[in-house]
Phi, psi and omega in degrees: 000318179297319179297317180298318178297321180296317180296314182292315183293333179294338179286354180268009189297337182277352183272159173302152188299320182291322177290321180297318179297319179298313181296322180295321180291320178297319176301316182300325184278322191250344180299319177302323179293326176295320179297320178295323178298322177295315176300324180297319181292331183264339185248005178080021182280336187307318185291337181264355187274148171244123183237128176229130176221157178221144169241132184228155173222112182253144167241120187235136176238137173220147179262009178201074189299326184261008178047063177251157179297149177078209182283119180260186179269130176275152184211138173246118183241148175247125191231096169284148182211160176212140178223153182215136172232123180232128178220133179214140180223111179232170178300337183258334186208131166254129181227131175222119182230128177227128181217149178216131177234131176230134176244122183263116173257109181270107189288338181258008173058033174288333176219162175290144176303147184216156176239130178251144181230137172224136181199148174228128178233125177228119176236124180237103182272119179273086184296314172231103186311134179065014178224305183229130174223159178232127186246137175233129177227144172218128183234120179243125186222166175253118183236158178286148171285316175243117190286339182261020177241157184298157177280093181230166185308324183277359183237044181228146176210150174279134177236132185235138176231122180242134180228141170210145179170164182268164174222129180245138177237117180248118181261135179239087186081194184274343189245356183230145176208157175237127176254130178235119184235136175222168178167179177232146177236128175247122180243145179207148178233145184295320184245321187270086186292341178297344181277336187297126185199166172239139180234136167253126186231155176207149178216134176237125183226135172249129183233129176244125179272104178294321177206184178294343183252343193231124178237142173234150182200170174231137183226148173226137179233147177223142181214130176245121186244127177234119180275151181289332186234155167290158185240153176273110182234172175301343178267000182110198179277107185222173175279138175262010183297147180205163170248145180229132180233130178239140173223128185202157175263150182231153174212142179221129181231130181233132175212113181060237181268008183252139176226131178236127178236138181225142172223139178211129180181211184217156177234148179225127178247125179242106178274152178290319185230343180265164180298139180284169179208157175207167181176176182284160173235111182229133177214136177218134180220129174242125182235135180227129172267108182288319179202187177295338184250351187229140176205154175220161184211142176233126184226140176232138176216146175216098189196166170282142173213184179209167186298329181296336181271356180252354181286129174211171189280038174231144183287147169278135179259132170067226188271005190276000186288151177278144177283103185288344180282336181276337175067276187270131174216159180261126184244123173232124182186167180236136181223137177239134176228146175221137176223124179154186182279148168229106190057238180268357185267147169264127191233137169236116184234134173226132175225131186213150172222128183212162176237127179248122177233115182281131183292312177225118170283107186277043173211153175281114182248148180295328179240124181296136181069032185294337182277346181297136183200158170257136183233128171237134183209149177222133178225135183222121173248131184230136173228113183243120176290130179244350177202168183308326181234017183233134176231147175265123183241139181213147173232126178232125178218150178218138177218142178237131180239111185248102184281141185274334183223346182287128183259151175287162178268148179131181184290336180234076184295144175218169179299132186282142177217126181241147169231139182230135182234139169236121179233105185229134179215156180175198182234155175236122185243123179275093183292315176225177183301326182244008184238124180242149171240128178237134177228125185220149171235154182195179179219137180238125186230133167244113182253108187226152173276002173264116190299331182277354180255332182299122184195165175206164178208152172256142188233143172222130181225133172235127188228140168250129185229125178251122184246158178266006182237000000 
């Protein structure tokens, strides 16, 4: 696939650089889906595939496009968009592809026009069913350049994570199996070059099925990370390369519509030149399917993670983005999600509280541990039918970011604390079976004790959406 993309993209050499870059990125996002479509035509996958796509045209107005304190610049933008979801599961291949492209035309020239891309590609080739498979993943997302600044045109970058590797499953009787997984991960960021790295990973897991409902296991993971560049750290210009080893026990219990998963163990990080670190690895998840349309989940985790494991094909809104330059951080938090009906309304609810502590800030910061913070957030999407073809739609979200060491700017610095609100409401009108009209108004507020972050904007959006379903 990489060779094919290189050959095709080389034919664009006669085009202007900005157009050539756009075509290359679109190829990167959608060429794999074309390849799967070809496989579908030859392997009989078409009949098993589910395809969903949307074409949209948005007109958006804001009175503070760059989210600056005081009176900001107003902007009217026209935003064409396209999205695709493709999923197929056959004995030989599982394929899941999700992509979204948006092009922002700023009519008042407050910022340069820009194109955003989000995408997830997962291909799992069952080379020998139930024994050997080969997995390919590519995740392209939009992340902030500076995580504690608003999500505005000048603070966005494309971040890409690519994974490939085999998985072996060895069964020993009916109740025991060994899973062996290996692979490489390549990460890259458009602006934050400290994130660019190569990873070699491996996982060995032993699972014993006590019954059809209850599994117990032991797992070990290893990861070797090599960054492309040396990093600016409190110790000077040094290598940020490290090895990470995890060992933990697992348990899984299933009964009817309920699933409980548990992990408990320890992690060890060994840096080449920076101070090492270690800590526990704990994960617990309870999932319940209330009905065919409703489900909820409660999850707790206390473990090391990194930015490459949080990248997915959806944009980060506002101040919630992870600092991709710091890479490894310790995450402890609880999250509740619900999706389904409440009376006549369709509801999506998320509530979370977490603590983020970066193991190594790979930049020289005036305050040590400036990125460490506590985050509390609630997000609620509601769709209530009010007429046969009209629905009332609303999004309400709140997030609080309480920094442990980052100080505000000004003559009397104090620990920084931000709150961010999104309040959006409107109607959705089904003009035709596949054509929707959405009209929404809203308000976006950042309430901070840091004078340069405090800002707000009023929003108006009118959208036409053409769906294939």
